[in-house]
Structure formats: structure tokens, C-alpha cells
C-alpha atoms as one frame of an Amber mdcrd trajectory, in Angstrom:
protein
  75.526 119.810  27.741  74.845 122.013  30.769  71.124 121.174  30.528  71.896
 117.435  30.556  74.033 117.796  33.666  71.270 119.793  35.384  68.693 117.073
  34.621  71.007 114.376  35.978  71.546 116.337  39.190  67.788 116.832  39.628
  67.194 113.143  39.078  69.864 112.321  41.636  68.183 114.607  44.159  64.833
 112.928  43.643  66.381 109.480  43.886  68.150 110.455  47.064  64.918 111.606
  48.679  62.867 108.608  47.543  64.537 105.782  49.412  63.055 102.302  49.613
  62.521 100.892  53.056  65.040  98.310  54.266  62.555  96.014  55.942  61.140
  93.018  54.066  57.874  93.530  52.145  54.625  92.986  53.988  52.344  92.816
  50.953  52.653  90.995  47.594  54.005  93.005  44.683  50.695  92.668  42.887
  48.841  94.253  45.783  48.116  97.974  45.524  48.759  99.844  48.755  46.914
 103.125  48.945  48.790 106.107  50.322  47.308 107.647  53.439  45.346 110.855
  52.969  45.567 113.821  52.973  49.378 113.579  53.237  51.693 110.678  52.545
  55.423 110.182  53.163  55.555 107.661  50.294  55.973 108.197  46.572  52.601
 107.626  44.896  51.082 107.669  41.456  48.071 109.615  40.195  45.715 106.992
  41.663  47.150 107.436  45.133  48.827 104.003  44.997  52.256 103.853  46.675
  55.081 103.208  44.216  57.061  99.997  44.794  60.297  98.646  43.377  60.568
  95.272  41.591  61.192  93.626  44.959  57.950  94.958  46.395  59.556  97.610
  48.603  57.600 100.829  49.027  59.382 104.038  48.045  59.629 106.550  50.833
  60.048 110.311  50.408  62.940 112.104  52.039  60.785 113.266  54.941  59.484
 109.787  55.857  59.636 108.888  59.559  58.586 105.678  61.397  55.439 107.485
  62.429  54.422 107.536  58.739  54.608 103.741  58.352  51.549 102.130  56.773
  50.469  98.496  56.774  51.771  96.627  53.761  54.901  98.775  53.474  56.581
  99.162  56.833  53.918  97.526  58.978  52.394  94.075  58.486  48.962  93.617
  56.973  46.697  92.023  59.570  43.881  89.696  58.675  40.775  89.814  60.830
  40.365  89.067  63.647  44.049  89.993  64.176  44.718  93.598  65.165  47.847
  95.712  64.655  49.461  96.318  68.022  52.957  97.786  68.485  53.888  96.965
  64.900  52.713  93.333  65.123  49.548  91.477  64.231  48.005  90.219  67.420
  45.093  87.817  67.427  42.836  88.349  70.417  42.375  85.243  72.531  39.207
  83.314  71.835  37.011  83.174  74.864  36.228  79.558  75.624  32.940  79.189
  77.379  33.174  76.349  79.811  29.956  74.531  80.603  28.884  75.008  84.198
  30.239  72.351  86.477  27.412  70.486  88.049  27.509  67.392  90.157  26.872
  64.205  88.300  23.148  64.031  87.976  21.814  60.542  88.223  18.608  59.857
  86.332  15.629  59.459  88.542  14.338  55.928  88.678  11.078  55.467  86.830
   7.993  55.683  88.942   6.751  52.187  89.377   3.263  51.132  90.209   2.823
  48.977  93.244   0.493  46.043  92.756  -2.185  46.263  95.393  -4.134  43.179
  96.374  -6.575  43.259  99.266  -8.790  40.431 100.394 -11.596  41.082 102.852
 -13.923  38.500 104.349 -17.330  39.776 105.396 -19.656  37.807 107.627 -22.748
  36.941 105.621 -24.808  37.472 108.771 -23.521  41.079 108.828 -24.443  41.614
 105.178 -27.717  39.694 104.902 -30.580  38.428 106.973 -30.732  34.683 107.508
 -31.355  32.802 104.269 -31.609  36.075 102.349 -29.559  37.753  99.617 -30.776
  41.334 100.142 -28.140  43.609 101.670 -28.897  44.982 105.129 -28.057  48.569
 106.142 -25.063  47.243 108.079 -23.916  45.380 105.001 -24.178  48.493 102.808
 -22.132  50.457 105.348 -19.362  47.884 105.212 -19.318  47.962 101.398 -19.299
  51.780 101.485 -16.160  51.634 103.608 -14.603  49.239 101.097 -15.463  51.566
  98.202 -13.800  54.531  99.901 -10.594  52.529 100.258 -10.547  51.984  96.485
  -9.913  55.696  95.876  -6.451  56.266  94.368  -6.157  52.692  93.133  -6.056
  51.880  89.445  -8.552  49.074  89.759  -7.962  45.888  87.817 -10.598  43.511
  89.179 -12.859  42.790  92.131 -13.739  39.190  92.861 -16.723  38.515  95.110
 -17.091  34.887  96.295 -20.085  33.718  98.321 -19.951  30.862 100.868 -22.542
  29.139 103.074 -22.644  26.739 105.973 -23.705  23.108 105.577 -27.334  23.572
 106.567 -29.552  22.745 103.580 -28.879  20.924 100.353 -25.749  21.402  98.332
 -27.720  22.737  95.356 -29.621  25.247  97.465 -26.477  26.496  99.200 -24.708
  26.847  95.867 -27.464  29.066  94.477 -27.612  31.111  97.706 -23.875  31.746
  97.641 -24.116  32.996  94.031 -27.089  35.287  94.815 -25.217  36.883  97.718
 -22.077  37.446  95.566 -24.263  39.008  92.874 -25.893  41.300  95.478 -22.436
  42.574  96.461 -21.591  43.176  92.790 -24.820  45.108  92.183 -24.164  47.391
  95.143 -20.542  48.122  94.180 -21.673  48.777  90.613 -24.175  51.315  91.967
 -21.238  53.014  93.706 -19.651  53.695  90.321 -17.451  50.661  89.788 -17.619
  49.274  86.255 -19.561  46.025  86.009 -16.890  44.392  83.833 -14.405  44.890
  86.694 -16.443  42.795  89.113 -16.511  38.985  88.949 -18.688  36.743  91.106
 -18.480  33.141  92.181 -20.487  30.892  94.451 -18.747  28.123  96.371 -21.786
  26.999  98.411 -20.687  24.926 101.401 -17.593  23.447  99.691 -14.940  25.680
 101.315 -15.623  25.945 105.040 -13.169  27.808 107.291 -14.582  26.373 110.524
 -16.421  23.302 111.829 -20.089  23.269 110.740 -21.020  21.229 113.838 -21.122
  24.351 116.037 -23.198  27.495 115.671 -20.044  29.565 115.955 -18.358  27.560
 113.198 -21.374  27.779 110.896 -21.472  31.568 111.388 -17.831  31.800 110.236
 -18.599  29.729 107.155 -21.471  32.006 106.138 -19.363  34.692 104.500 -18.633
  36.715 101.360 -14.990  37.170 100.464 -14.142  40.235  98.394 -10.696  40.485
  96.794  -9.541  43.741  95.212  -6.616  43.744  92.749  -5.193  46.990  91.383
  -2.110  49.203  91.231  -1.133  52.231  93.235   1.739  54.581  92.306   4.490
  54.486  94.937
């Protein structure tokens, strides 16, 4: 009988020293909470797992203090990225990267090509000797100047049109105007311009720009008109 009383007193002493915490549980009953090592202020089994009552409360030893609290028993379990701070789970603020503020950028307008059309009228007397279709040195110089002005132009076409005065027959003047236009084409082609970019026409005496009754007027009518059509980037 005395032995039974002694066992009951010992059990009472153990029960008095192993008190469950009064705060609500912080981990499910099915979750094993490992006791801190090397020392623990909680009752634990042989595995080092803290003993819990049917309500999930962790059993403390008689020398437990708040400094011995562990997450899951007397401190909350924090799920990453939350961190335990002052007994609470605190989630660090997420840094929001703001895009740099820039003034509204307006798209640049597309680069457009400017259509370039130039029409030059050369005096036939400056290009050729009288009644001839062979270019003179002065005529070549004038065509050289024209060729230099074509640099930087995306050439589409060159149209060379020959004209004469009214002296002579219509048929003869027609052929002469064509020969002079062809002479201009041949020279420009020799300067590196593609032949398929140069077109020639002969108008003979059909399109005068002055009166053929005067020498001055006839000189104005003897001409070769050269028109250049192309594009130049603005």
C-alpha cells in the first residue's frame, strides 16, 4: 500500500512539472516537432520528438521559460519567405521594380525618298558642230557636269530628246535629231550610266521654242533636252 502511494506521488510530481502550454497550437497534431538540441525544456520521446496532448499542445518541463519556446509549440511556424520576428511571422515586402519613367517617345517618321526630276536644255550648237552629231569638247564638258550632278540620286530614267530648226527637209531633220540624242546617250553610257536607263527620241523641227525666221530663233530651236528622273533620300 505504501509503495502504491509513493508511485502516485511521483506521478503527481512529474505531472506537475510537465505542464502543457496555454497558448493555442501552432502546428497540426500529426506534425512532429523536434526538440531543440542539446537541451530542451519540453517533454520528448526517444526520437527527440516533443510530446503533445490530444489537443496538440506541447508538454513543457517544469523549468520551461519563454526563452525556450520553439516554433510549432509556443511560436508560430513560418512558411518561406516569411521570417519569425518578435514571435510573429513577418513576410518581407516584395520589391516592385518600377520601369524607368521616360518621356513619351514618338516613333520617328519613315525616311521618305524625294522624287527628283530635272530637265536641262542644251544648245545643239554648244554640243555639236553645224549639221553634225559628233559631240564637241564643249559638249562633253557640259555632259560631264550633268553626270556629276547625278551622284547620290537613285536614277530611274534619263530621256534625251533631240530638236532641230526648220532648215532642211522634215525627214532629214528628224534623222538628225535622233542621231544627236543617240550621241548624248552613248556619252552618258560611257560615263557609267546603264544603257537601259537612257531613252532617246527625235522630234526634228516639230517642237520649236522660238521663231525659225530669225537666226537667233533657229539657234534656240537647235537643242537637246535631257530630263533626269530619280529619287533622293530626304
